[in-house]
C-alpha positions in Angstrom: 8.7 10.4 12.9 5.1 9.5 12.0 4.1 8.3 8.6 4.0 11.0 5.9 1.7 10.3 3.0 1.3 11.8 -0.4 -0.9 10.5 -3.1 -1.0 10.9 -6.9 -3.0 9.2 -9.6 -1.5 7.6 -12.7 -4.1 6.3 -15.2 -6.6 4.7 -12.9 -4.1 3.7 -10.1 -3.7 5.7 -6.9 -0.1 5.7 -5.8 0.4 6.4 -2.1 4.0 7.4 -1.4 4.7 6.6 2.3 7.7 7.7 4.3 8.5 7.4 8.0 7.2 5.0 10.5 3.7 3.8 11.2 2.8 4.9 14.7 0.2 3.4 17.0 -3.3 4.8 16.3 -2.1 6.3 13.0 -5.4 7.1 11.3 -4.3 9.4 8.5 -3.6 6.5 6.1 -7.0 4.9 6.7 -8.8 8.3 6.5 -7.1 9.1 3.2 -7.8 5.7 1.9 -11.5 5.8 2.8 -11.9 9.2 1.0 -10.3 7.7 -2.1 -12.5 4.7 -2.0 -15.5 7.0 -1.6 -14.4 8.7 -4.8 -14.7 5.4 -6.6 -11.0 4.6 -6.8 -10.2 0.9 -6.7 -6.6 0.3 -7.7 -3.8 1.2 -5.2 -0.1 1.0 -5.0 1.7 1.6 -1.8 5.2 2.9 -2.4 7.1 1.8 0.6 10.6 3.0 -0.4 10.6 5.6 2.4 9.4 3.2 5.1 12.3 1.8 7.1 10.3 -0.7 9.2 6.7 -1.9 9.4 5.4 -3.4 12.7 2.1 -4.9 13.7 0.2 -1.6 13.6 1.3 -0.9 10.0 0.6 -4.5 9.0 -2.9 -4.4 10.5 -3.6 -1.1 8.7 -2.5 -2.6 5.4 -4.7 -5.7 5.9 -7.7 -3.6 6.8 -7.2 -1.5 3.7 -6.7 -4.6 1.5 -9.9 -6.1 2.8 -11.8 -2.9 1.9 -10.3 -2.8 -1.5 -11.1 -6.5 -2.2 -14.7 -5.9 -1.1 -15.0 -3.2 -3.8 -13.5 -5.4 -6.5 -10.2 -3.5 -6.5 -6.5 -4.4 -6.3 -3.6 -3.4 -4.2 0.2 -3.8 -4.6 3.4 -2.8 -2.8 6.3 -1.0 -4.5 9.9 -1.0 -3.5 9.9 -2.2 0.1 13.3 -2.1 1.7 15.0 -5.2 3.0 13.6 -4.9 6.6 10.1 -4.4 5.4 10.4 -7.2 2.9 11.7 -9.5 5.7 8.6 -8.7 7.8 6.3 -9.4 4.8 8.0 -12.7 4.3 7.9 -13.7 8.0 4.2 -12.9 8.1 3.6 -14.6 4.7 2.0 -11.3 3.5 4.4 -11.5 0.5 2.1 -14.2 -0.7 -1.0 -12.0 -0.3 0.2 -8.7 -1.6 1.9 -8.4 -5.0 5.3 -6.8 -4.5 7.0 -4.9 -7.3 10.6 -3.6 -7.4 9.6 -0.5 -9.4 6.6 1.7 -9.9 6.8 1.2 -13.6 6.7 -2.6 -13.3 3.6 -2.3 -11.0 1.8 0.1 -13.3 2.5 -2.3 -16.3 0.9 -5.1 -14.3 -2.1 -3.0 -13.3 -2.7 -2.0 -16.9 -2.9 -5.7 -17.8 -5.6 -6.4 -15.2 -9.2 -6.7 -16.4 
């Protein structure tokens, strides 16, 4: 099952709800993200509660997106990754790069404190 993406905006934060698995050459996330950046959006949360596993393709997509966000002065966080996804983030040390929140509410509170 390929990744399914829905997006919504809360305050000035775009929340991307992801479910399924990243598949090789999955471009829908990058295309959606680029259109949101073009609209001037800068703050993003990736809700990973519905993602059972993330491999190298998914990680490379997230890093590419994070790089684009940082270039625009924005911020990105991850919400509710499951144990397997969290393990991958720890092994790759990306848990030190991406802020990880257990709930969407905690993430939104943190984003509202950002300058």
